[in-house]
C-alpha positions in Angstrom: 66.1 33.4 257.6 62.1 33.3 258.1 61.0 33.1 261.4 57.4 34.9 262.9 58.7 34.1 266.8 56.4 32.7 269.4 53.3 32.3 266.9 55.7 29.4 265.2 58.1 28.3 268.7 54.7 26.9 270.9 56.8 25.5 274.4 54.5 22.6 275.8 55.1 22.4 280.0 56.3 18.6 281.2 53.3 16.9 283.5 52.2 18.4 286.0 53.4 21.1 284.2 57.2 20.7 285.1 58.5 23.4 283.2 62.3 22.0 282.7 60.5 19.2 280.9 59.7 21.5 278.2 58.6 20.6 274.1 59.4 23.8 272.4 56.9 22.5 268.7 58.1 24.6 266.2 56.0 24.7 263.1 57.1 25.8 259.5 56.1 25.5 256.1 57.1 26.3 252.8 57.6 30.2 252.4 56.3 31.5 248.9 54.6 34.8 247.1 51.9 35.6 248.6 49.3 35.8 245.9 45.5 36.1 244.9 43.4 33.4 244.7 39.8 33.5 243.1 36.7 33.0 246.1 33.1 32.9 246.1 31.8 36.1 248.0 32.7 39.8 247.7 35.7 40.5 247.2 36.5 37.9 244.8 39.8 37.3 245.6 41.4 36.7 248.7 45.0 37.1 249.2 47.2 34.1 250.7 50.6 35.0 252.4 51.7 31.7 252.9 53.4 30.5 255.5 55.8 32.1 257.5 58.6 30.6 259.0 61.1 28.2 257.0 62.3 25.6 258.7 66.3 26.1 257.9 65.6 29.2 261.2 65.3 25.1 263.6 69.1 25.6 263.7 69.4 29.3 264.8 66.3 28.0 267.5 68.6 25.3 268.9 71.5 27.4 269.6 69.9 30.0 271.8 71.0 30.0 275.4 68.2 28.6 277.2 66.3 26.8 274.9 68.8 25.0 273.7 69.0 22.5 276.8 65.3 21.7 276.0 64.2 19.5 272.9 63.1 21.7 269.7 59.6 19.1 268.3 59.8 20.7 264.4 56.2 20.1 263.0 55.8 21.0 259.5 52.1 22.8 258.6 51.0 21.5 254.7 47.3 23.7 255.0 48.0 28.0 254.4 45.3 28.8 255.9 46.9 27.3 259.6 49.9 29.6 258.2 51.1 29.9 262.1 51.9 26.5 263.7 49.5 28.7 267.1 46.1 28.3 264.7 46.4 24.2 264.5 48.2 24.0 268.0 47.5 25.0 271.6 48.4 24.1 274.8 46.1 24.6 277.8 45.8 23.3 281.4 47.3 23.9 284.5 49.8 24.5 284.3 50.1 24.9 280.1 50.8 20.7 279.8 48.2 19.0 277.3 47.6 20.5 273.9 45.0 21.1 271.6 46.4 20.2 267.9 44.2 19.9 264.5 46.5 17.4 263.2 45.1 17.2 259.1 47.1 21.5 258.8 50.2 18.6 260.0 52.6 16.3 257.4 52.4 12.8 258.5 54.9 12.2 260.2 54.1 15.7 261.8 51.6 14.4 263.3 53.6 11.1 264.3 56.1 12.5 266.3 53.6 14.9 268.1 51.5 11.5 269.0 54.7 9.8 270.2 56.1 13.2 271.9 52.6 13.7 274.1 50.3 10.5 274.4 47.1 10.8 276.1 48.1 15.1 276.2 47.6 15.0 272.9 44.0 16.4 272.3 43.5 16.2 268.7 40.9 18.6 267.3 37.3 17.1 265.5 38.3 19.2 261.6 34.9 21.3 262.6 36.8 22.8 265.6 40.1 22.6 263.9 38.1 24.7 260.8 37.0 27.0 263.1 40.5 27.7 265.0 39.0 26.7 267.9 43.1 26.0 269.1 43.7 29.7 268.0 42.4 30.4 271.6 44.4 31.7 275.7 44.2 31.1 278.9 43.8 32.6 281.9 45.2 31.4 285.4 42.9 32.1 288.8 43.3 31.6 291.9 39.2 33.1 292.5 37.9 30.3 291.5 39.7 26.8 293.6 42.5 27.9 291.0 41.1 26.9 287.5 42.7 28.2 284.8 40.0 29.6 282.0 40.6 29.7 278.0 38.9 32.0 276.2 38.1 29.8 273.1 37.6 31.9 269.7 35.5 32.2 268.0 31.6 30.7 269.1 30.2 27.7 268.3 32.5 25.0 268.7 30.6 21.4 269.0 30.1 19.9 272.5 32.8 17.3 272.5 36.1 20.0 272.6 33.8 22.1 275.5 34.0 18.2 277.8 37.6 17.6 276.5 38.7 21.1 277.7 36.2 20.1 281.3 37.9 16.8 281.7 41.2 18.3 282.2 39.9 20.6 285.2 39.8 23.4 282.5 36.9 25.5 282.8 36.2 27.1 278.6 35.2 30.6 278.3 33.7 30.6 274.2 33.7 34.0 273.0 32.6 34.9 269.8 35.0 37.2 267.5 33.0 35.8 264.3 33.4 39.5 263.2 37.4 39.4 263.3 37.1 35.8 261.6 35.0 37.6 258.5 37.5 41.5 258.3 40.5 40.3 259.4 41.0 37.3 257.3 42.0 34.4 259.5 41.8 33.1 262.7 
């Protein structure tokens, strides 16, 4: 059963970072064979590898000890450019209780489920930020700056609204320009 691992299995802790109320987000998409598609530029083609996890992995994930007592929310990806859940979803904050989400790459039902489950802890990304892989970030927690969380964003050049949403939740965004990696790596 195709399953990519933590890139498609994302924990979001409960309010105030309560790990006992963790919701696991399992992202999947329709598995297809890798293929080449034409594009403008050089090279004149782009390899599409498609989604990495299949919905059938959900049953196995639900039976794993230690996760079995936590809820798993399946979310269907519909845009192959965002082939992993971690390119569209990112839990952050002092307790990893908030979720940045590029909702446009999820099926309508998955969008509804995510909104219903997370409420005001869900921060929808503007399409401009979502296409720039704003959710493909990571954080560093430190006590040096007064128990702040630093979110290192990739790439730089995101919207001011995005940065404001991060700061409103007590997190200091630290943009890092990784455009060269994006250009040469072909993704996030």
